[in-house]
C-alpha positions in Angstrom: 66.0 7.9 -65.4 65.9 4.2 -64.2 62.9 2.0 -64.2 63.2 -0.6 -61.6 61.1 -3.8 -62.2 60.9 -5.9 -59.0 61.3 -9.6 -59.4 64.0 -12.3 -59.1 66.3 -10.7 -60.0 65.2 -7.0 -60.0 65.8 -5.2 -63.3 67.1 -1.9 -63.6 66.0 -0.7 -67.0 67.8 2.3 -68.5 68.8 3.9 -71.8 72.6 4.1 -71.1 74.3 1.3 -69.2 74.7 2.0 -65.5 78.2 2.4 -64.3 77.4 0.8 -61.0 74.5 -1.8 -60.8 73.0 -2.2 -57.5 74.0 -5.6 -55.8 71.7 -8.4 -56.9 70.1 -6.3 -59.9 70.7 -6.7 -63.5 70.7 -3.7 -65.8 68.7 -4.1 -69.0 70.0 -1.3 -71.2 70.2 0.1 -74.7 72.5 2.7 -76.3 75.5 0.7 -77.0 74.0 -1.0 -80.1 76.6 -3.5 -81.5 78.7 -3.8 -78.3 78.0 -6.8 -76.0 77.3 -6.5 -72.4 79.8 -5.0 -70.1 79.3 -7.4 -67.4 77.2 -10.2 -66.0 75.0 -7.7 -64.5 74.3 -5.9 -67.8 72.0 -7.1 -70.7 72.1 -5.1 -73.8 68.6 -4.9 -75.2 69.3 -2.8 -78.3 67.5 -3.9 -81.3 70.8 -4.8 -83.0 71.2 -7.3 -80.2 67.7 -8.7 -80.4 67.4 -9.2 -84.2 65.0 -6.3 -84.4 62.3 -8.3 -82.7 60.6 -7.8 -79.5 61.5 -10.0 -76.5 59.4 -10.6 -73.5 60.6 -9.2 -70.0 60.2 -12.8 -68.7 62.9 -14.1 -71.2 65.3 -11.2 -70.1 64.7 -11.9 -66.5 65.4 -15.7 -67.0 68.7 -14.6 -68.8 69.4 -12.2 -66.0 69.0 -15.1 -63.4 71.5 -17.3 -65.3 73.9 -14.4 -66.0 74.2 -13.8 -62.2 75.2 -17.5 -61.6 77.1 -18.4 -64.8 78.3 -15.1 -66.3 78.2 -13.8 -69.8 78.4 -16.0 -73.0 79.8 -14.7 -76.3 77.6 -13.4 -79.0 74.5 -11.1 -79.1 71.9 -11.1 -76.5 69.5 -12.9 -78.9 72.2 -15.7 -79.5 72.7 -16.0 -75.8 68.8 -16.3 -75.2 68.6 -19.0 -78.1 71.5 -21.0 -76.7 69.8 -21.5 -73.4 66.3 -21.8 -74.8 65.6 -18.8 -72.7 63.3 -17.5 -75.4 60.6 -19.9 -74.2 61.0 -19.4 -70.5 58.6 -17.0 -69.1 58.0 -15.4 -72.4 59.9 -15.3 -75.5 61.1 -13.9 -78.7 58.4 -12.1 -80.6 58.0 -11.6 -84.3 58.6 -8.7 -86.4 55.0 -7.8 -86.8 53.9 -4.3 -85.4 52.9 -4.8 -81.7 49.6 -3.4 -80.7 49.5 -1.1 -77.7 48.0 -3.6 -75.4 50.4 -6.3 -76.4 53.3 -4.1 -75.5 52.6 -3.9 -71.9 55.3 -5.2 -69.6 54.8 -8.8 -68.2 57.3 -9.1 -65.3 57.3 -12.9 -65.0 
């Protein structure tokens, strides 16, 4: 199953990484835990990659835009977000407190 979040760029959200990501999209996925993203069109959002803290969709989208133009940097997804300061752009990295249901809703920008 794929959840498509429209926007710039569109995010295809899946559990397992897509083998073929639609042109212009970025695949935000889990499943691979410690392994880095397979390509600039993939962002591994496993908890191991994000320091076991929530990250807003806006921060993932900001990273996706940069990846489509600049490619992948070394390190975990969290380290990549922190390098660019992406955590503050369009949302950010949360803390490890429990998220209430209304706080967990997707904000797509």
